[in-house]
N, C-alpha and C positions, 0 to 999 in steps of 0.2 A: 543569710546567705552570703558567703565570701563575694568580694567585689569582682573577683576575675572568673566568676562562674557564669556562662552564658545561660539566660533563663530557658533558651530552647533546648538545653541538654538536661534539664530537670525531668525527674518522672513526673507523671501526670498528678499524682496525689500531692505533690510538693508545688508543681505549677499552679495549680489550682488556688492555692493560698496566698498567691501574689496579689496585691490591691489592684494591679493593672489587668488581671485575667477576666475575661468575660466569656459567655458561651453563646452560640447559636446552634440551629438545627437545620438539617438538609437531609435529602435522600440520598443514601449511600450509593449513588449509581457509578457505573464504569468512568463516566465522564468525570465525577467528583474525585474518585479515587486516582485517576490520571492526574487531575489538577494539582493534588496535594503532594505528589510524589516528590518534588523538589523543594517542598515549602515545609522546613522542619518546626516553624513557628505555628503550625496547625497541629493540633493535637486531638486525635479522636477519642471520644469517651465510649459510652455503652450504645449499642446498636439494638433497635427495638424489632419485633417480628416483621414489621413491614418495611424493614430497612432505614427508617428512620434513624438518625444518629445524632447525638449531642456532640458538638464540637468546641474545643476551646482555643483562644488565641489572646494575644496582647489586644487590648481595646484600641490601640493606635492602628491595628492592622485592619479593622472592620470596613472603614470607608473604601479601601482599596480593594479588598476582598469581595465587597457587595458589588462594586463595579465590575470586577473581573469575572465574576459569575453572571453577569448579563444584566443586573439591576431588575431581573423579573422574578427574583427570589424573594417575594413579599414574605414567604414563611421563614426566611432566614432568621429574623429577630424573634426573640421569644414573646409570647403575649404576658401582660402582667395581669395576674388573677388576685381576686379577695374573696372572703367568705361571703355568702348570698343569705343573709338573714337580717334583719333589722333588730285521759279521756281518750288520746289518739288511737291507741290499739283497739279499744272497743267500737270505735267510729270506723274503722278501716276494716273490720271483719277479722282482725287477726287474733283477739282474745277467743273467739268461738273455735277458731282452729287449735289454739293452744290448750282448750279444755276438752278437745276431741280425744277420748282415750284410745280410739280405735287408730286414729291417724299417728298418735305419738311423735308429733313435730314439735321440736323446740330450737331447731337451728343447729343441732350438734353434729360436730365435725365438718360444719361449713364455715368458711372463714369470711369475715366481712372486712374490707381494707378501707382504710382512712389514710387519705394524705392531706393534712389539715395542720393546726396549730399544736398539735401534740396531744397527749392525754396524760391523765392524773391516774397513774397505775396504782396507787394506793387505796383507791375508792372501793368500798365492799362491792360495788355494783359490778366490777371487773374480776370477781374471783368466783370460784365454783365453792360447793357447799364444804369442802375440806379445807377451804382457805387458799387454796392455790390458785394462781392467776389464770385468767382467760387469754391473757395476752402473749401470743407465740413470739412476737419481736415488736422493738421499737428501734427504728432508725432515726435518730436524731440528727438532722443535718446540720444543726446550729453549734454543736460540741465537736471539737477536734479531739478524738481519743481514739480507743480500741476499735478496729473494724477488720474485716477480713479484706482479702485482696482485691476481691470484685468491687468494692467501695471505694472511691477515691476521695472521699470528704465524709466529714460527720463521724459518729460513734454509734456501734450497734449494741443493741442488749437483747439478750435471749430470755425465753421462758425461765430458763435456771437462774439467770442473773436477777430477774425480777422476783421469783420466788426466794432467793437469798436476800434480796431487799426487804422485802415484806416481813421476813423473819428477823430482821436486823432492829435493833433501837435507833439507828440512823440509816434509814432506807436510801436517803439521797446520797450517802457517802458511796453507795454502790451502784446506783442507777441515778444520776444526778439530772434526769430529763424533766422538765416541768412544763406544764401548759399554762403560760402566763394569760393567755387571752380566755381560754375557756371554751372557744368554740368546738374544738376537736373533742374534748371531753363530753360535752353535751351531746353531740351528734352520735357519739359512740354509745351513750348511755340510752338514747332514744331507740337506737338500732337493736342493741344488744346487752341492756343491764340485766343481770341476773339477780337484782334486788327485788325481794318479794313485794307484792302490794303495788301501791299507785304508781311506781317507778320502775316496773319490770318492763324490759325492752321487748321488742318485736320478735326477736330470735334470742331468748335468755341464755342458750347453752351454747351459742356460736362462739367460735374463736375470733379475736381481733389481731391484725397487724396494723401498727400505727406508724406512720411516718410524719415527724415534725419537719415542716419546711423551715428553710432557711429564708432570710429576707432577700427582696429582689436586689440585685446589684445597683449599686448608686448611678452607674455609668446609664442604665437603663431608666431608672426613676427620673434622672435629669433629661435623657433623651426624649421621653414620652410626657414631659411636663406634669409629673404627678405630685401629689401634695406629700412632702417630706414629713409631715406630722402623722401620717397614717402608718402604724406598724404593720397593718396586714397588706403587704403587697408582695406577692410571689410570682416567680418565673413559671410559666408553662414547661420550660425545660426541666427544671428541678421536680415539678410536679409529675412529669410523664417519667422521670427516673424513679420515683417514689412507687409510682403504679407497676413499674417493671420489676423492682425490688419485690413487691407484694406478691405479683403472679410467679415469679420465679420461685419464691420460698412456697408457693402453694403446690407447683409443680414437683418441688423436691419431696413433699410429704403426700403428694397425690391426694389433695382435697381440693373441692370446689371452692370458687371464690366469687363474692359479690363486691365490686369496687362502688363505693358510695362518694359520690362527687359533689361536693357542696361548695365549690368554689366556682367563679366564673369571670368573664370579661366581655366588653362590646368591641374588642379590637380584632373583629372578622368580618367577612361577608355575610355571616349569620346564614350560610347555605350548607354548612357540614363539609367544606371543602378546603379544610386545613390539615396538616400533617398529624397533629394530635387527634383530630377526630377520625382520620382515615385509620389511625392505630387502633382506635377504641372499636370501630365497625368491623375491622380485620379480625381482632381477637374474639369479639362476641360471636363469631361464627364456630367457635370451638365450643366443644362439650364442656359444661361445667364453668364458663365465665359468664358473667352477667355485670353489665355497667348500668347504674341508675345515677341520673344527674338531676340536679335541681335546675328548674327552668330559669330561675331569676325573679327578681322583685322590681322589674322596671317598667311595668305597665303604665303607672301613673307618675313616673319619675322625670318626664318631659325631655328625655334623652333621644328621641327618634323622630325623625320625619322623612317624608318621601315625596316624590314628585315625578313630573315627566316633562321632557323636552319634546315637543309635537315633532319636529322635524329638522333635517340639515339646515343649519343657517338661523335657528331661533334659540331663544334663551329661556331659561327659567329661574326664578330666584326665592331663596328661602332666606330666613333670619335666625341668628342667635342672640338671645337676651342676656346680657352681662349685669347682674344687679349689685355688683360690688366692684369697686376699683381694684386693679391690678391682679385679678386671678389668672391663671395661667391654666391651658388645656390644649387638647389636640382633638380636632373634629375629623373624622373619617367619613369619605363619601364613596360609595361602591356603586358601581353599574355593571351592565353585561361588557364582557370583553371585546364584543365586536363594535361597540358604541366608541366614539373618540370625543372625549369632552374636555374642556380647559375651563378656567374659573378666573373670577376677578372678586376682590374683596372691598367693600365699602365700610368703612369706620363710622361710629356714631357722631363724629363731626363732620362727616363728609368727605374725608381723604380717602383715596382710591388706590389700592394696588391694581394696576390695569391687567387686563387679560394676558395670560401667560400662555402660548401656544404649546398644546400637549406634545410632550417628548418624553418617552420612557426613561425614567431614571432622573429627570430633571428635579433640581433641589434648588429654590431661589428664597432668600431671606432678605428682608427690608424692614429697617427700622422706620416708623412714620416719623414725619417732619414735626407735626404739631402735638403729637402725642408720644406717650413713653412706651407704646406697644411695638414688639418685633413680630412680624408675620412671616412663616415659613410656608411654602407651598412644596409639595412633592408630589410627582406622578408616577405610577407603577401600573404594569399591565401583567396578569397572569391569568388564572381562571376569571377574574373581574378586573374591570377597569377601575383603578383605586386613586383617589386623591387624598392626601393627609394635609390639613391646614393647622399648623401650629400658632396659638395665640399666647404670647409671651408677655406678662403684665398688661392685660386687656383693658382698654378703656370701659369704664361703665357706659352701659347704653345698649342700642340695637345695632347688632353687626349683620350686614347684608352679604350674601354669597350668591354671586350670579354664575350660573353654569352655561356655558356656550355650547351648541350642538355642532361641533366640528364634522362629524360625520355620524349620522343617527340611523341606526335599524330599529331599535327598541325605544329608547329614550328614556326609560324607567330609571330612576336612581333611588338610593336610599342613604340617609347620612345618619350617624350615630355620634353621641358624645360619650365619654367613659361612663362605666357604671357608677351607681350610688356609692360613695366612699373613695372614689378615685378621681372625683371633680367638685369642686365647690357647690354647695348647695343653691348657690345664687345664679349658677349657669344653667340656663334651659333653651329649648328650640321655642321660638315664638308662636309656633303653629304645630305642636307635636302630635304624633299618630302612635297610639298604644299597639297597634299591629306590629309584627316582626320584632318583638322585643324579647324573644327567647334567647339566652345568652350562650357564648361560647363556653364550654364545649358540648352544651345539652343540644345543640343543633346536629350532632352527629346522627348518622343515619340509623345506626343500630342500637342506640342507648335507649333506656327507658327514661323518658324525660317527664318530670313531675311538677305540675303547678300545685298550688296551695289553697285549700279552703277552710272556713271557720265551721268546725263540726258542731258548735254550739246551736247555730241557726242554719246550717247548710248555705251559707252565703260564700261567693267566691272571695278569697283575700283579695284586698282592694290592689295591692302592689303586685300580684302574681302575675308574670309576664305572658303576654298573648301571643300566639302564633299568628300566621304558619311561619316556616322557615322559607329563605329564598330558593329552596332547591327546586320546586317547592315541595314541601312534606308537611302534612297535618301535625301540628303541635300546640300544646304538650299531648303526651299520650293519655295522661290522667291526671287527677288531682288527688292529694291525700291530706289529711289533717296538718294543718300548719300554722294555727293561730292559738298563742297561749298554751302550747303543748309542754307539758311538765317533763323535766329532766334534770339532770346532775352536773353541776359545775363544781369545779376544784373547791369553791368556796360554800358548797351546799347545794340544796334542792332549789329550783326555780322555774321560771318557763322561758320561752322563745319563741318568737314568731318569724316566718319566712319559708321560703321554698327549700332551704337547707333543711328544715325540720322535716317536711313533707318526704324530701329524697330519702332521709334517714329512715322515717317509718317504711317507706316502700322498699328499702334495701332489706330491711329485716323481713318483710313478705318475701322478697326474692329468695332469701336464704332458706325459708321454710318450704318454698317450692322446689329448689335444688337438692333439699333432704329428702323430699318425698320422690322426686324423679330420679336422682342419680344414686344416692345411698340407700334407699330402699328398694331400689332396681326396679321402679315403675317404669320409668323412660331413661334408659342409660345415655341416650344422646343428647339430653336436654340440654340446650345453650341459650344464649342471650335472647335470641329471636323467638323461641318457644317460652320462655318466661313471659316475655313482652306480650305475646299472644295470650297466654291465660290469664294475665292481669288485666288486659283490655276486655277479654270475653267475659269475665266476671264482674266487671265495674258496675256500679249502680247507675242506672240512667232513669232521669225523671220523664214522665209521660209526655210532658207540655215542652219538651225541649228537642231540638233536633241534633243528632251526633252523627259524626263526630263534629266539633266546633272549636275555634280557635282559642277559646277560654277555658273550657273545662275537658277538651280532648274527646276521650271515649266514656267519660264518666268519673265517679268518685271510687276510689280503691275499695274494692270488697274482696278480701282473700277468701272468705268462706264462700262467696258467689263463684270465685274460680274454681273451688273445689266442687262446687255443684255442677259446674259445667264439665269438669273433668269427669265426675261420676255419671253424668248423663250421655257423654259422647266419646270423649278421648280415651277411656279404658276399654269401651266396647270396641274401638277401632284397633287398639293393640292387641287386643285378644283374638282379633279375626285371623 
């Protein structure tokens, strides 16, 4: 860029490339439209169906913008998301459906969308019998190359491009997109592999649209004190843009879509009240749209605790254990917006950050005198009363956080550390609580939330997150096989464990329901809510257990059971 060109004059596709550019998200209200009229340094990106818009600016503008917008825009900043994982078809009733000649369900003409680490398009699992690809599009956000005008960054590869690559001696010279991690490839194989035998997917004839996420901006990695050595850190803003891309393409060709969400974060109130989750719930009400989300693997991670401030003028204290010197992290504390709570922090050596009176937008930072740790405290209020406490280079030992009830109506609070992979394994709650560990965005009101179980012995996967959500909503909806499930990596066959896998299995089951309902004309208005209802209705439930519950939801995924319920009741209803 020439030295005399103002960055504000650049088109968005060029502005995004600048190392100083960051994004944030807001609802594009009349107030916000008026606010940006005289601010050329704010550039609007894509707007979602619920008016959520991704916005770009120079990172130096963010503090002032945040303050000018009122400091109550907690959703202003993107969340940082990471993958959720650390026989399945038969155990979930899917094989029985695939083998029913009368139903003839294989996922044909249904799209399963993955916003993930990419996909190895060269695998036989992602081809039809004639050798052509099942993948309609790959949007690789990491490669700056050819793309249509509606994309501002990355490269787009079409089905024709992929087929040309597959027929070439050097496929990566035509489609250079690579899944270095393998997570995206594995999830796509579990949901939609067309390879016969042991590694057939749940919906083998379904189409795939894949988005490879770019790494989170270093500005946000530093801001949220995340580990720089973790390659799998992604922004929710890029994720939602990937989802919009997939859904826009499905609308163009008029095919139903199942979004398989296998990433998550603890950076929310775990109540479904985020812009991203609102978008999921909004779109799920449309016919032909289903969102399936992994519940998370946080129940035994020791990353959540909760407590109660009895009344105004009283306190409550909880503790964080740091088992290794100089780890950095952020602690998030959420409570009802009508409570007013302030905090103090006591270090392992007894040094105290005295109580800071609550004030919306307050940001206070102090380096301890006798320790190398810097503590940052921030207060916000929106749907929730929110406190963020940053620990930079934390001293090893027990840290006490005391909450002061300045004005208490409820007094209930919840605190979360970042999810596994986004924080050192040596940092944990001193008295953890496994409830309320369903991750964002699986706490969305209208998605299908999947926990994981071991189908070998029908035991709950030890790390599968527990509900409920803080809405409150019973969660998860169900559990699906998620322990040592076979699939395909770029390097070959293997297994994987975690709720990511159970979500992929369930996404395939949802694709078969959409094929039966929409494409075969049995229920032309089938939407995400109805798919969730059928999956819950058909779930396997043990006689000696009370359902729903916060571990198993409404039971174990059983698609054959869902069609049994349909046969016995729903079809008769629609024939009346």
